[in-house]
ZAMARGU-4260 file (C-alpha; in steps of 0.2 Angstrom, whole numbers, plus 5000, padded with zeros to 4 digits):
<rodrens>
0) 4296/4841/5545 | 4281/4833/5539 | 4268/4847/5536 | 4255/4838/5546 | 4269/4837/5560
5) 4266/4849/5570 | 4246/4849/5570 | 4248/4832/5576 | 4263/4833/5589 | 4253/4848/5597
10) 4238/4836/5597 | 4250/4819/5605 | 4256/4832/5617 | 4239/4837/5624 | 4231/4821/5625
15) 4246/4813/5636 | 4244/4829/5649 | 4227/4827/5647 | 4227/4815/5664 | 4230/4825/5679
20) 4230/4812/5690 | 4246/4805/5684 | 4263/4812/5679 | 4263/4820/5664 | 4278/4815/5653
25) 4291/4827/5647 | 4289/4827/5629 | 4277/4819/5619 | 4286/4808/5603 | 4287/4815/5587
30) 4276/4810/5572 | 4286/4804/5558 | 4272/4801/5547 | 4254/4804/5554 | 4241/4798/5544
35) 4222/4807/5540 | 4216/4799/5558 | 4233/4804/5568 | 4226/4821/5576 | 4208/4813/5580
40) 4215/4804/5595 | 4214/4810/5611 | 4213/4802/5628 | 4194/4804/5628 | 4191/4794/5611
45) 4207/4782/5610 | 4194/4768/5601 | 4179/4772/5610 | 4167/4759/5600 | 4162/4743/5608
50) 4177/4731/5604 | 4167/4715/5603 | 4153/4715/5589 | 4151/4698/5591 | 4145/4698/5608
55) 4139/4715/5614 | 4132/4721/5629 | 4123/4736/5635 | 4132/4739/5648 | 4153/4742/5649
60) 4166/4755/5654 | 4180/4758/5642 | 4197/4759/5650 | 4206/4766/5635 | 4214/4782/5637
65) 4230/4788/5648 | 4238/4776/5662 | 4254/4778/5671 | 4266/4768/5664 | 4283/4763/5668
70) 4299/4750/5660 | 4305/4737/5672 | 4319/4725/5675 | 4303/4711/5677 | 4288/4710/5684
75) 4291/4704/5700 | 4288/4721/5709 | 4273/4726/5703 | 4269/4746/5708 | 4257/4744/5718
80) 4250/4762/5724 | 4261/4772/5718 | 4262/4785/5702 | 4273/4781/5687 | 4286/4789/5681
85) 4277/4792/5662 | 4260/4794/5652 | 4255/4780/5640 | 4241/4782/5628 | 4230/4763/5629
90) 4228/4754/5617 | 4242/4760/5607 | 4260/4749/5608 | 4272/4757/5617 | 4284/4758/5603
95) 4270/4766/5594 | 4270/4787/5592 | 4252/4787/5597 | 4257/4777/5614 | 4269/4792/5619
100) 4283/4780/5624 | 4289/4776/5606 | 4300/4766/5615 | 4302/4746/5615 | 4303/4739/5633
105) 4306/4721/5637 | 4297/4725/5654 | 4281/4737/5659 | 4270/4742/5670 | 4253/4749/5667
110) 4244/4757/5681 | 4226/4767/5682 | 4211/4770/5693 | 4192/4769/5690 | 4178/4769/5697
115) 4162/4755/5696 | 4145/4762/5692 | 4133/4759/5706 | 4124/4752/5694 | 4132/4736/5693
120) 4130/4733/5710 | 4126/4714/5713 | 4134/4708/5697 | 4151/4703/5692 | 4163/4712/5684
125) 4173/4706/5670 | 4192/4715/5666 | 4193/4712/5646 | 4209/4713/5636 | 4206/4713/5617
130) 4225/4708/5614 | 4243/4712/5625 | 4260/4704/5619 | 4264/4693/5624 | 4265/4689/5644
135) 4250/4698/5656 | 4251/4700/5673 | 4236/4710/5683 | 4234/4715/5699 | 4218/4725/5705
140) 4220/4735/5724 | 4236/4725/5726 | 4226/4709/5724 | 4234/4696/5710 | 4220/4693/5699
145) 4229/4681/5685 | 4240/4682/5673 | 4240/4677/5652 | 4253/4670/5639 | 4249/4675/5620
150) 4249/4690/5608 | 4234/4688/5598 | 4219/4684/5608 | 4207/4691/5617 | 4207/4688/5637
155) 4197/4691/5655 | 4197/4691/5671 | 4184/4689/5685 | 4190/4706/5697 | 4175/4705/5709
160) 4182/4699/5724 | 4195/4711/5723 | 4185/4726/5719 | 4181/4739/5736 | 4169/4754/5735
165) 4176/4769/5727 | 4190/4772/5716 | 4200/4756/5712 | 4218/4753/5705 | 4222/4742/5691
170) 4241/4737/5689 | 4245/4726/5673 | 4261/4720/5671 | 4269/4714/5651 | 4284/4707/5645
175) 4286/4708/5629 | 4305/4700/5623 | 4299/4698/5606 | 4314/4690/5598 | 4319/4673/5602
180) 4307/4662/5594 | 4300/4657/5612 | 4280/4664/5605 | 4271/4668/5589 | 4276/4686/5583
185) 4273/4687/5564 | 4283/4703/5557 | 4289/4711/5572 | 4307/4714/5577 | 4318/4723/5589
190) 4328/4731/5577 | 4318/4732/5560 | 4325/4729/5545 | 4320/4728/5526 | 4303/4715/5526
195) 4302/4715/5545 | 4296/4729/5555 | 4293/4739/5571 | 4287/4729/5587 | 4269/4731/5595
200) 4273/4727/5614 | 4262/4729/5627 | 4243/4734/5627 | 4236/4736/5610 | 4219/4731/5609
205) 4204/4740/5618 | 4203/4737/5638 | 4186/4737/5649 | 4174/4732/5660 | 4158/4725/5659
210) 4146/4720/5673 | 4138/4701/5669 | 4126/4687/5681 | 4132/4676/5689 | 4128/4663/5676
215) 4133/4671/5659 | 4137/4669/5641 | 4157/4671/5638 | 4156/4666/5616 | 4146/4663/5603
220) 4151/4650/5591 | 4141/4652/5576 | 4141/4638/5559 | 4128/4640/5546 | 4120/4627/5539
225) 4114/4631/5522 | 4107/4614/5513 | 4100/4613/5534 | 4092/4631/5532 | 4097/4632/5551
230) 4112/4640/5561 | 4122/4627/5570 | 4125/4639/5587 | 4135/4633/5601 | 4133/4645/5617
235) 4149/4645/5627 | 4146/4651/5645 | 4142/4645/5661 | 4138/4625/5661 | 4121/4620/5665
240) 4112/4633/5660 | 4097/4635/5647 | 4100/4646/5634 | 4086/4654/5621 | 4093/4660/5605
245) 4084/4671/5593 | 4091/4675/5575 | 4083/4692/5568 | 4081/4702/5550 | 4077/4719/5552
250) 4074/4721/5569 | 4060/4705/5566 | 4062/4687/5574 | 4065/4672/5559 | 4070/4658/5571
255) 4072/4655/5587 | 4078/4638/5599 | 4084/4635/5615 | 4097/4621/5622 | 4110/4620/5633
260) 4125/4630/5636 | 4141/4621/5629 | 4127/4609/5617 | 4123/4612/5599 | 4109/4623/5595
265) 4100/4623/5579 | 4089/4638/5575 | 4081/4639/5558 | 4086/4650/5547 | 4071/4651/5533
270) 4074/4655/5516 | 4091/4659/5520 | 4099/4675/5509 | 4115/4670/5508 | 4132/4679/5513
275) 4142/4683/5497 | 4153/4698/5492 | 4142/4702/5481 | 4127/4701/5493 | 4137/4705/5513
280) 4120/4701/5521 | 4120/4699/5539 | 4107/4690/5551 | 4105/4699/5568 | 4108/4685/5585
285) 4102/4687/5604 | 4103/4675/5616 | 4097/4674/5634 | 4101/4665/5650 | 4088/4662/5662
290) 4096/4672/5675 | 4093/4689/5666 | 4112/4688/5652 | 4106/4696/5637 | 4119/4695/5622
295) 4120/4700/5605 | 4131/4697/5590 | 4127/4693/5571 | 4132/4680/5558 | 4129/4677/5538
300) 4124/4663/5532 | 4135/4654/5519 | 4143/4637/5514 | 4162/4635/5512 | 4169/4617/5503
305) 4181/4611/5488 | 4174/4603/5473 | 4179/4597/5456 | 4172/4611/5445 | 4175/4610/5424
310) 4186/4598/5428 | 4198/4607/5442 | 4196/4606/5460 | 4191/4623/5463 | 4186/4633/5480
315) 4166/4635/5484 | 4157/4647/5493 | 4138/4646/5492 | 4140/4628/5482 | 4149/4640/5467
320) 4167/4643/5462 | 4169/4663/5465 | 4187/4667/5461 | 4198/4672/5477 | 4205/4689/5471
325) 4216/4695/5485 | 4227/4707/5494 | 4244/4704/5507 | 4235/4714/5520 | 4247/4717/5535
330) 4239/4730/5549 | 4253/4740/5551 | 4252/4760/5555 | 4264/4774/5555 | 4257/4781/5570
335) 4249/4765/5579 | 4261/4752/5571 | 4249/4737/5573 | 4234/4749/5580 | 4224/4759/5569
340) 4220/4776/5579 | 4204/4776/5574 | 4190/4764/5569 | 4186/4776/5554 | 4204/4771/5550
345) 4201/4754/5553 | 4187/4754/5542 | 4195/4764/5527 | 4208/4750/5522 | 4194/4737/5520
350) 4182/4748/5510 | 4198/4756/5500 | 4201/4737/5495 | 4186/4732/5491 | 4183/4749/5482
355) 4196/4744/5471 | 4189/4728/5464 | 4197/4714/5477 | 4184/4701/5484 | 4197/4694/5498
360) 4209/4698/5511 | 4224/4689/5515 | 4228/4694/5533 | 4246/4692/5533 | 4253/4684/5550
365) 4245/4696/5563 | 4226/4692/5570 | 4217/4711/5569 | 4203/4715/5582 | 4187/4711/5583
370) 4181/4725/5574 | 4191/4724/5560 | 4183/4705/5555 | 4165/4715/5558 | 4171/4728/5544
375) 4174/4713/5533 | 4159/4704/5536 | 4148/4720/5532 | 4158/4724/5517 | 4158/4708/5511
380) 4178/4704/5509 | 4184/4685/5511 | 4197/4681/5522 | 4213/4671/5524 | 4217/4671/5540
385) 4237/4668/5544 | 4242/4661/5561 | 4256/4675/5565 | 4275/4666/5563 | 4288/4664/5576
390) 4303/4671/5570 | 4315/4656/5567 | 4315/4637/5562 | 4325/4630/5576 | 4315/4626/5591
395) 4317/4634/5609 | 4310/4628/5626 | 4291/4628/5626 | 4290/4639/5607 | 4281/4626/5598
400) 4269/4624/5613 | 4265/4642/5613 | 4264/4642/5596 | 4251/4627/5597 | 4241/4636/5611
405) 4240/4653/5605 | 4234/4644/5585 | 4221/4634/5594 | 4215/4651/5603 | 4214/4660/5586
410) 4205/4647/5577 | 4194/4645/5593 | 4190/4663/5595 | 4187/4666/5577 | 4178/4651/5570
415) 4163/4661/5568 | 4168/4675/5558 | 4157/4674/5542 | 4172/4681/5530 | 4185/4670/5536
420) 4186/4655/5522 | 4204/4649/5525 | 4217/4647/5539 | 4235/4649/5535 | 4246/4640/5548
425) 4262/4642/5541 | 4270/4657/5528 | 4285/4654/5517 | 4293/4640/5530 | 4293/4653/5542
430) 4296/4645/5560 | 4288/4629/5549 | 4288/4613/5559 | 4278/4597/5558 | 4265/4603/5544
435) 4256/4588/5542 | 4251/4585/5560 | 4246/4604/5562 | 4236/4604/5547 | 4226/4589/5555
440) 4225/4601/5572 | 4218/4615/5563 | 4205/4603/5555 | 4200/4595/5571 | 4197/4611/5578
445) 4189/4620/5562 | 4183/4607/5549 | 4174/4619/5540 | 4186/4630/5530 | 4200/4626/5520
450) 4217/4622/5528 | 4231/4630/5519 | 4245/4621/5526 | 4260/4634/5521 | 4258/4649/5507
455) 4274/4650/5497 | 4277/4633/5499 | 4284/4633/5483 | 4297/4645/5493 | 4311/4652/5505
460) 4314/4637/5520 | 4298/4628/5517 | 4297/4609/5522 | 4292/4598/5511 | 4274/4597/5506
465) 4263/4585/5519 | 4250/4584/5506 | 4236/4583/5518 | 4231/4600/5515 | 4218/4609/5504
470) 4228/4620/5497 | 4245/4622/5484 | 4251/4637/5487 | 4265/4648/5476 | 4273/4666/5477
475) 4277/4672/5460 | 4280/4688/5461 | 4280/4693/5443 | 4268/4677/5438 | 4277/4677/5423
480) 4281/4657/5426 | 4268/4645/5429 | 4261/4640/5445 | 4260/4623/5450 | 4242/4616/5443
485) 4227/4608/5456 | 4228/4591/5459 | 4212/4579/5463 | 4212/4586/5481 | 4220/4603/5481
490) 4214/4619/5475 | 4230/4631/5467 | 4233/4647/5474 | 4246/4661/5470 | 4248/4665/5488
495) 4257/4681/5485 | 4262/4692/5469 | 4267/4709/5464 | 4278/4718/5476 | 4277/4733/5464
500) 4286/4750/5470 | 4285/4768/5471 | 4291/4781/5482 | 4282/4796/5485 | 4291/4810/5494
505) 4283/4819/5509 | 4274/4802/5511 | 4292/4789/5514 | 4294/4782/5532 | 4312/4783/5530
510) 4316/4797/5516 | 4327/4789/5501 | 4326/4771/5510 | 4310/4762/5501 | 4312/4749/5492
515) 4300/4734/5484 | 4301/4718/5477 | 4310/4721/5459 | 4311/4739/5451 | 4303/4756/5458
520) 4292/4766/5446 | 4293/4783/5445 | 4274/4788/5443 | 4256/4784/5443 | 4255/4778/5424
525) 4271/4766/5423 | 4266/4759/5439 | 4247/4755/5435 | 4252/4749/5416 | 4263/4735/5426
530) 4249/4732/5439 | 4237/4729/5424 | 4250/4719/5414 | 4254/4705/5427 | 4236/4704/5432
535) 4229/4700/5416 | 4241/4684/5417 | 4232/4683/5434 | 4218/4680/5423 | 4227/4669/5411
540) 4230/4658/5421 | 4210/4653/5430 | 4208/4642/5416 | 4225/4640/5408 | 4229/4635/5425
545) 4217/4631/5435 | 4221/4645/5446 | 4206/4646/5460 | 4215/4663/5469 | 4229/4676/5469
550) 4234/4689/5482 | 4244/4706/5479 | 4258/4712/5489 | 4250/4724/5496 | 4237/4736/5499
555) 4246/4748/5510 | 4266/4754/5511 | 4273/4746/5527 | 4288/4757/5534 | 4303/4756/5518
560) 4293/4744/5508 | 4283/4753/5496 | 4274/4742/5487 | 4259/4746/5491 | 4243/4753/5481
565) 4243/4768/5494 | 4258/4775/5503 | 4259/4770/5524 | 4250/4784/5530 | 4234/4783/5519
570) 4234/4799/5509 | 4240/4795/5491 | 4235/4782/5481 | 4249/4777/5469 | 4239/4769/5455
575) 4227/4773/5445 | 4210/4768/5454 | 4199/4765/5439 | 4210/4753/5429 | 4215/4745/5443
580) 4197/4741/5447 | 4195/4736/5427 | 4206/4723/5427 | 4201/4716/5442 | 4182/4714/5438
585) 4189/4706/5423 | 4198/4692/5430 | 4182/4689/5442 | 4172/4690/5426 | 4184/4678/5417
590) 4185/4667/5432 | 4163/4666/5431 | 4164/4665/5413 | 4157/4679/5408 | 4171/4686/5398
595) 4186/4679/5389 | 4205/4689/5387 | 4199/4700/5372 | 4212/4704/5359 | 4222/4689/5366
600) 4225/4670/5360 | 4214/4659/5368 | 4209/4638/5367 | 4195/4633/5372 | 4197/4617/5381
605) 4183/4604/5386 | 4177/4606/5406 | 4166/4588/5404 | 4171/4577/5417 | 4182/4563/5407
610) 4186/4574/5394 | 4195/4589/5400 | 4210/4584/5390 | 4201/4590/5374 | 4200/4606/5365
615) 4190/4615/5352 | 4197/4614/5334 | 4194/4616/5317 | 4198/4603/5304 | 4194/4604/5286
620) 4181/4617/5289 | 4171/4610/5302 | 4175/4611/5322 | 4175/4596/5332 | 4185/4591/5349
625) 4203/4581/5349 | 4216/4577/5360 | 4229/4589/5361 | 4243/4586/5371 | 4262/4593/5373
630) 4267/4579/5360 | 4252/4586/5348 | 4257/4590/5329 | 4261/4608/5328 | 4243/4612/5314
635) 4234/4604/5327 | 4237/4617/5340 | 4235/4630/5326 | 4220/4624/5322 | 4214/4626/5344
640) 4221/4644/5345 | 4208/4658/5341 | 4209/4677/5340 | 4196/4683/5354 | 4188/4698/5347
645) 4175/4710/5349 | 4161/4702/5342 | 4155/4705/5323 | 4138/4709/5327 | 4139/4718/5345
650) 4154/4724/5354 | 4149/4717/5370 | 4148/4700/5363 | 4162/4690/5356 | 4170/4683/5339
655) 4184/4667/5335 | 4196/4672/5322 | 4206/4655/5317 | 4224/4662/5322 | 4232/4651/5307
660) 4216/4657/5293 | 4215/4677/5295 | 4200/4683/5293 | 4190/4664/5296 | 4179/4665/5311
665) 4168/4652/5323 | 4150/4652/5317 | 4135/4642/5314 | 4126/4633/5298 | 4114/4623/5298
670) 4119/4619/5321 | 4136/4613/5315 | 4150/4625/5322 | 4160/4628/5306 | 4175/4638/5303
675) 4173/4651/5287 | 4177/4665/5280 | 4172/4683/5285 | 4158/4688/5268 | 4156/4706/5277
680) 4136/4700/5277 | 4126/4704/5292 | 4121/4686/5291 | 4140/4679/5293 | 4141/4692/5308
685) 4127/4686/5317 | 4131/4672/5314 | 4149/4673/5320 | 4144/4682/5336 | 4142/4673/5352
690) 4141/4681/5371 | 4149/4674/5384 | 4139/4668/5400 | 4142/4660/5415 | 4145/4642/5412
695) 4146/4626/5425 | 4165/4631/5429 | 4170/4642/5415 | 4162/4650/5400 | 4147/4643/5389
700) 4145/4654/5373 | 4128/4657/5368 | 4123/4664/5349 | 4119/4682/5346 | 4107/4677/5333
705) 4096/4662/5342 | 4096/4663/5359 | 4097/4650/5372 | 4106/4640/5360 | 4125/4637/5365
710) 4139/4630/5357 | 4141/4611/5361 | 4151/4596/5360 | 4142/4581/5356 | 4152/4563/5350
715) 4166/4575/5346 | 4158/4586/5335 | 4157/4603/5339 | 4136/4608/5338 | 4125/4627/5339
720) 4113/4616/5352 | 4097/4619/5365 | 4093/4611/5379 | 4079/4598/5377 | 4078/4604/5358
725) 4074/4591/5344 | 4090/4585/5339 | 4101/4571/5347 | 4115/4584/5351 | 4101/4594/5360
730) 4098/4581/5375 | 4098/4587/5391 | 4109/4576/5399 | 4125/4583/5404 | 4121/4599/5393
735) 4127/4611/5404 | 4144/4603/5407 | 4145/4602/5388 | 4143/4620/5383 | 4155/4626/5397
740) 4172/4629/5390 | 4189/4635/5400 | 4194/4649/5390 | 4214/4644/5392 | 4232/4650/5386
745) 4233/4645/5368 | 4241/4630/5365 | 4250/4640/5353 | 4257/4656/5360 | 4264/4663/5344
750) 4252/4674/5333 | 4264/4676/5316 | 4274/4661/5309 | 4292/4662/5307 | 4303/4651/5295
755) 4309/4637/5309 | 4328/4634/5307 | 4331/4644/5293 | 4342/4661/5293 | 4335/4678/5291
760) 4339/4694/5297 | 4329/4708/5306 | 4325/4723/5301 | 4320/4741/5311 | 4303/4748/5303
765) 4303/4764/5311 | 4301/4778/5299 | 4319/4786/5297 | 4327/4772/5303 | 4321/4757/5293
770) 4342/4755/5284 | 4345/4746/5301 | 4346/4728/5306 | 4344/4720/5322 | 4363/4713/5327
775) 4374/4707/5342 | 4393/4715/5346 | 4405/4710/5360 | 4391/4702/5367 | 4378/4715/5366
780) 4361/4717/5354 | 4358/4735/5345 | 4352/4739/5328 | 4365/4747/5314 | 4365/4752/5296
785) 4368/4736/5286 | 4368/4737/5265 | 4377/4725/5251 | 4394/4734/5256 | 4395/4732/5275
790) 4406/4717/5279 | 4406/4700/5279 | 4407/4703/5298 | 4393/4713/5303 | 4381/4703/5289
795) 4387/4689/5303 | 4382/4695/5317 | 4365/4704/5308 | 4360/4687/5305 | 4351/4674/5316
800) 4346/4658/5314 | 4327/4655/5320 | 4324/4638/5332 | 4310/4633/5340 | 4307/4641/5356
805) 4319/4636/5371 | 4307/4636/5385 | 4290/4634/5372 | 4289/4625/5356 | 4277/4637/5350
810) 4289/4653/5352 | 4306/4655/5344 | 4323/4659/5349 | 4335/4666/5339 | 4351/4655/5340
815) 4368/4668/5331 | 4372/4663/5315 | 4391/4664/5318 | 4390/4658/5335 | 4381/4641/5334
820) 4374/4638/5355 | 4373/4657/5357 | 4356/4666/5359 | 4349/4680/5361 | 4343/4684/5377
825) 4338/4697/5390 | 4346/4700/5407 | 4340/4716/5416 | 4332/4720/5402 | 4345/4722/5391
830) 4346/4709/5375 | 4365/4702/5374 | 4373/4686/5365 | 4375/4671/5378 | 4379/4654/5378
835) 4364/4642/5382 | 4368/4635/5398 | 4352/4624/5397 | 4345/4633/5416 | 4328/4637/5416
840) 4331/4656/5419 | 4342/4654/5401 | 4327/4646/5390 | 4313/4658/5395 | 4325/4674/5392
845) 4329/4668/5377 | 4313/4663/5371 | 4301/4675/5363 | 4283/4674/5354 | 4282/4680/5337
850) 4266/4692/5338 | 4258/4704/5323 | 4266/4719/5325 | 4263/4737/5314 | 4267/4728/5299
855) 4279/4717/5303 | 4281/4706/5319 | 4283/4708/5336 | 4295/4698/5346 | 4287/4693/5366
860) 4296/4689/5379 | 4288/4677/5389 | 4294/4679/5406 | 4295/4699/5406 | 4276/4701/5406
865) 4271/4713/5391 | 4288/4717/5385 | 4292/4716/5367 | 4310/4717/5361 | 4314/4734/5355
870) 4326/4746/5349 | 4330/4763/5358 | 4344/4775/5356 | 4353/4758/5346 | 4353/4749/5359
875) 4340/4735/5361 | 4330/4732/5377 | 4314/4720/5382 | 4303/4734/5384 | 4285/4738/5388
880) 4273/4755/5384 | 4273/4766/5397 | 4284/4756/5410 | 4297/4765/5423 | 4313/4767/5411
885) 4319/4777/5399 | 4318/4764/5386 | 4300/4760/5387 | 4295/4777/5382 | 4277/4775/5372
890) 4282/4788/5359 | 4287/4777/5343 | 4284/4764/5353 | 4273/4751/5339 | 4284/4755/5327
895) 4302/4752/5339 | 4294/4734/5342 | 4290/4729/5326 | 4303/4719/5315 | 4303/4716/5296
900) 4311/4695/5293 | 4320/4698/5278 | 4333/4688/5269 | 4348/4684/5277 | 4362/4695/5274
905) 4373/4679/5279 | 4364/4665/5273
</rodrens>
C-alpha cells in the first residue's frame, strides 16, 4: 500500500460517514494513488469556491458535499422522499475514489435536502450545475423541474415554484452510458485501456443555489476591441432590460456604458493595458439591471488574428506574432478523475506549466470548470480549446446532432474567456465528419479566434482536409521529419510531439504497466536530455519551416500513460525543471528574434515580401543575397550556411563563421558586410559581432560597435545600415523588413565535407582502439581490427562508397563497397547493412550528416535527433550522450562518435 494511502482512506471514510441524515456507506473506496490534496477533501470543503468567476453574485449556497446515491435500471422512478442506500461526495465523478462509489453506473440517482435562507425571500431561486455527464433530470420536492443533456456545459433551473418553507428535497437522476457514440465523451471509456481512460459519470462540477431578481443576468459575452479602445459587451438575460456596465481597474471605474440586454454595448477602455502571457492583466467588470440584479466578472484586453509576418502566415496576439509553446493537458486526476480534488490543485496544474516556461495549454478533448479558465486568464496561459470527441467515426442516431449542440454550447459559454485563442473541433479524425461545415459552424458562433479543424490532420483516421480552417496541424512525436509548412491562408503548428516516458516506482497507476509513445527513459537526466534535443528541433522549425506553435505531450501522467513532466499524482517532477525552462525560453526567444541557435549551422533568409526565396551568402569576399533553392549548386548553399558562434567581442551577442571557410566571419567594413579571416584584432572582433534583436517576424542583427545600425539587404547587396542615414541603403522604406532575417535550418546541413562517390574507410579514434575500423558483418555494423595482413573480405567489408544522402543531398549515405545498392542504416538504434527499398523511412535511416568531431568526423543521423553513429563494445549504434540505453553512456562518447576518414582498404 502507498505510504499515504492509509491516511487518505481514513479521510474518505470520515467524509462519507459525516452526513448523519443519510445512510453511511459500508466501506470507503481505496486510494490507489493519492495526490497532495486528497486528504484535504471533506464534506464541509468539497470545492467551496464560487464556481463562476465571470458571473459572480454575492449570495449563494454551495450544495457540494455528501448526497445519497443509488444505481438504477433507468430514470423513470425517482426515489422521492426516501433515503438512498449509499453516500456520494459531490461533485466528484462516481468512478473516482473521492466520490466514495468508485464504480460506473449507466443510470443513477442523487438525493439531498436543503433549506433556503430566509434572506432570499421574495426572489427567484436558481439551481445551478457546472457540468453533469450526460442526461440530467431534476425533481424538487417531488416536482419535475426539467432535464438537460450534455456533459461539458453549465445549466440552470428556476426551482422557485417547487420550493416550500423549511426543508426541501432535491433528487437528480443521471444517465451516463458513455460508450456508443451517442454523445461527446473525449477519452472516457467504460473499459479504460491505453490512451483511453476511466469514465467520469454523473455530477462532476459544483452544484449551487443562488437568489436572483425576476429580471436578471444569465451571461456576460465580452469581446475586447483593442483598435477601438473598447469592450464589446453583450449582456444576456431578461429581454428588454436596460443594463449598465462599468469597467474597473484597481477598483477605479475607467469606463461605463448602458444598453439593452441582448444588444452590443460598447464600454470604453481608454489607454488599455493589453493582456499577454508576459503581462496577464485583467480588468474587472460590474453590470447592473434596474431591478437590482448586480453581477461582477472580468476580462482581458487583447486582439487575435493572423497575418503574413516575415513572409510567413502567423497567428497574432495584440498584432504581433507570439510563438505558442504549449502542452497537451488532459485534466485527469488519480483521486478525482475529471475533477481536481481542490481549487489549489486545479491552479497548481497551470502554475507548474507556466513555471516550466510554457505560454499555452491545449485542453485536450475535455472542457474544464470555469475556475480553470480563470486561473489560465490570471496566469497568462493561452488556451487551445478542443471539443470532446465522439468515440467512433460511424454515425448513430442523434450522435452528430448531440455533438453539434454541445459544440455550440461550449463555444457560446466560453467565448468570453480571454485566454482561449483557438477552437479545435476534431482530433486525429476521431468522430470527424463534414469538417468543412463544422468549421463554418464554429466561425458563425465565434469569428474572433482561429479555428483548427482537426489537430493531427496528417494522422490516423482523419478525413481529407477541407481547407477552410485557419491551421495546418501535424502530429509528429519525435519531430525528426518536417512538419507541413504554412500556406497563404493558414498557419502551421505541431499539434502534438514528445510523449517521452519514465516510470517512477511508488507513483504509478498500475505498477509496471506504464507506457509512453516510444522508449522509456531510466532517469531524470536521460529523459531531460531527450526533451531538450527534440525541443531544439522545434526551435529550428520556427523559421526553418514556418512553425508557429508546438504542443508537448504531456504535463502529467494519465493512468498508465507515463509521458508526463510530472507523475500522475503530481508528486514527482520527472525532468530537471531548470533545463526544461531554459530550452523552452530559448524557443520563444528564437521565435521572437532575440536568439539564434548558437553552436549550430544556420542560414539567414530574407523576410521582405516578394524576396523570401533569397538568402544571405558570401561571394568573392563580399556578402549579397541570392535565390537559393533545392536545385541550387552545392557551393551556393555552402556559401549561405554559417556557424552561429558566441560573439567574438561580447558573449551575449553572435558572430557568424563561414561554414566552408573556417576562421572566416561576417564583419562590416566601410558599411559593407564582408566575409574575412579573423586577424585576432579587437577591431575585427567588434566588427564581426552582432546582437540579435526582435525584428519584423525574425531576427535583426545590430552591430556591436555601431549601435543603431543593422545588417540590411539593399538591391541584392548587404550593408550595415541606419534608418534615415545619409546613404542610399539607409532609406527608411521597408527598413524593418529588410533588416529582419529568418535564422532557418541550414541550406547545407553537413558541417564537414566527405569525398563524394569515392571509397573510404572509417577508423576508430578512441584511444586504445585506433586499429579498429567500421565494417559490416552478417548484416550488422561493428568495428574490427583491420590491417595490411587482414583478409580481403574483411577489407572489403570495411570499405564504403560515400554517396549523396538518400534523404538530403547535403548529407551522406554509405554504400557497401562489396554489396552495391546496400547501405548502412539504423533500425531500433542498431546500425546495419540493408538493401535500399526506396521508402522514405529507409532513406532517412540511411542518411547521416557529417559534422566536425573530436579530431575527426561525426556521422549524425538525420531522423533520430541528437544521435551520432557510435561504436560501443564492438557493435555500432546511433547513440545520444546521456540517453536511456547502455550505448548512450556519456563516458568517452565524444571519442566513440568520432571517426577518421581514411584511405579505402578495398579501393
